[in-house]
C-alpha positions as CSV (number, residue, x, y, z in Angstrom):
1,M,0.1,-0.1,-0.1
2,A,1.3,3.6,-0.8
3,V,1.4,6.2,2.1
4,A,1.6,9.7,2.2
5,E,2.2,11.3,5.6
6,L,1.1,14.7,6.7
7,N,2.3,16.6,9.8
8,G,-0.9,17.6,11.4
9,A,0.7,19.7,13.9
10,A,2.2,22.0,11.1
11,I,-1.1,22.4,9.5
12,A,-3.2,25.5,10.8
13,D,-4.5,26.9,7.9
14,E,-4.9,26.2,4.0
15,A,-1.6,27.5,3.2
16,S,0.2,25.1,5.5
17,F,-2.0,22.5,4.3
18,H,-1.0,22.9,0.7
19,R,2.8,23.3,1.7
20,Q,2.6,19.8,3.3
21,S,0.6,18.3,0.5
22,R,3.0,19.6,-2.1
23,E,5.9,17.7,-0.4
24,A,3.7,14.6,0.6
25,F,2.1,14.1,-2.7
26,G,4.7,15.4,-5.2
27,F,2.3,17.6,-6.8
28,P,3.5,19.3,-10.1
29,E,4.7,22.9,-10.3
30,S,1.5,24.3,-11.7
31,Y,-0.5,23.1,-8.4
32,A,-2.6,26.1,-7.6
33,D,-2.8,25.7,-3.9
34,S,-6.6,25.3,-3.5
35,I,-8.8,22.7,-2.6
36,D,-10.0,22.2,-6.1
37,A,-6.6,21.6,-7.3
38,W,-6.1,19.1,-4.6
39,V,-9.0,17.2,-5.7
40,D,-7.8,17.4,-9.3
41,C,-4.5,16.0,-8.6
42,M,-5.9,13.2,-6.3
43,S,-8.3,12.2,-9.1
44,Y,-5.7,11.0,-11.3
45,L,-3.7,8.6,-9.0
46,R,-4.4,5.8,-11.6
47,D,-3.5,7.5,-14.9
48,D,-0.5,8.5,-16.6
49,E,-1.0,12.2,-15.8
50,N,1.7,12.8,-13.4
51,M,-0.3,14.8,-11.1
52,T,1.3,13.2,-8.0
53,K,4.3,11.3,-7.3
54,F,2.0,8.2,-6.8
55,R,1.1,6.0,-9.5
56,L,-1.4,3.5,-8.2
57,K,-2.3,0.0,-9.5
58,A,-6.0,-0.7,-10.1
59,N,-6.7,-2.2,-6.7
60,E,-4.0,-0.2,-4.7
61,V,-5.0,2.5,-2.1
62,L,-3.2,5.6,-1.2
63,E,-3.2,5.8,2.7
64,I,-3.1,9.6,3.5
65,V,-2.0,9.4,7.2
66,I,-2.2,12.8,9.3
67,V,0.0,12.4,12.3
68,D,-0.7,14.8,15.3
69,A,-4.3,15.0,13.9
70,D,-5.5,16.1,17.1
71,K,-3.5,19.2,16.6
72,M,-4.8,19.9,13.1
73,K,-8.4,19.3,14.3
74,A,-7.7,21.9,17.1
75,Q,-6.0,24.4,14.6
76,A,-8.0,24.1,11.5
77,P,-11.1,21.9,12.2
78,D,-13.0,23.3,9.2
79,L,-10.1,22.1,7.0
80,L,-9.8,18.6,8.2
81,E,-13.7,18.4,7.9
82,E,-13.4,19.7,4.1
83,L,-10.4,17.1,3.5
84,T,-12.5,14.2,4.7
85,F,-15.4,15.3,2.7
86,C,-13.1,15.7,-0.5
87,I,-11.7,12.2,0.0
88,G,-15.0,10.8,0.1
89,G,-16.0,12.8,-3.2
90,I,-12.8,11.5,-5.0
91,N,-13.5,7.9,-3.8
92,E,-17.4,8.1,-5.2
93,R,-15.7,9.6,-8.5
94,Y,-13.3,6.3,-8.9
95,E,-16.4,4.3,-8.1
96,D,-18.6,5.9,-10.7
97,Y,-15.7,4.7,-13.4
98,G,-15.9,1.2,-12.0
99,E,-12.9,1.5,-9.9
100,K,-12.1,0.8,-6.4
101,P,-11.7,3.8,-4.1
102,A,-8.0,5.1,-4.2
103,L,-7.7,7.1,-0.7
104,E,-8.0,6.1,2.8
105,L,-7.6,8.9,5.4
106,V,-6.1,7.7,8.7
107,L,-5.8,9.9,11.7
108,R,-3.2,9.3,14.3
């Protein structure tokens, strides 16, 4: 299983979330530091688009681990809620195309 780790203690707002995401997921230089751009990049994990450093196989899942998630929840609760919502939407998109969900959020 592929794993990307975010440091929840370092995520206090959208800007810090996107800095962490750029590093953890290897987004392209053109990444726009927005939730919409995050969703777009994470929607191509099984394609040849090179939107992340990950290239998942048909049944593979990318585990997104947020360490110190309690700190992120205290500092940016709305962002954590939005991230959870977006992951669910991305997984639904994969299922709509007949694929297995590609993302799993793990809070530690």
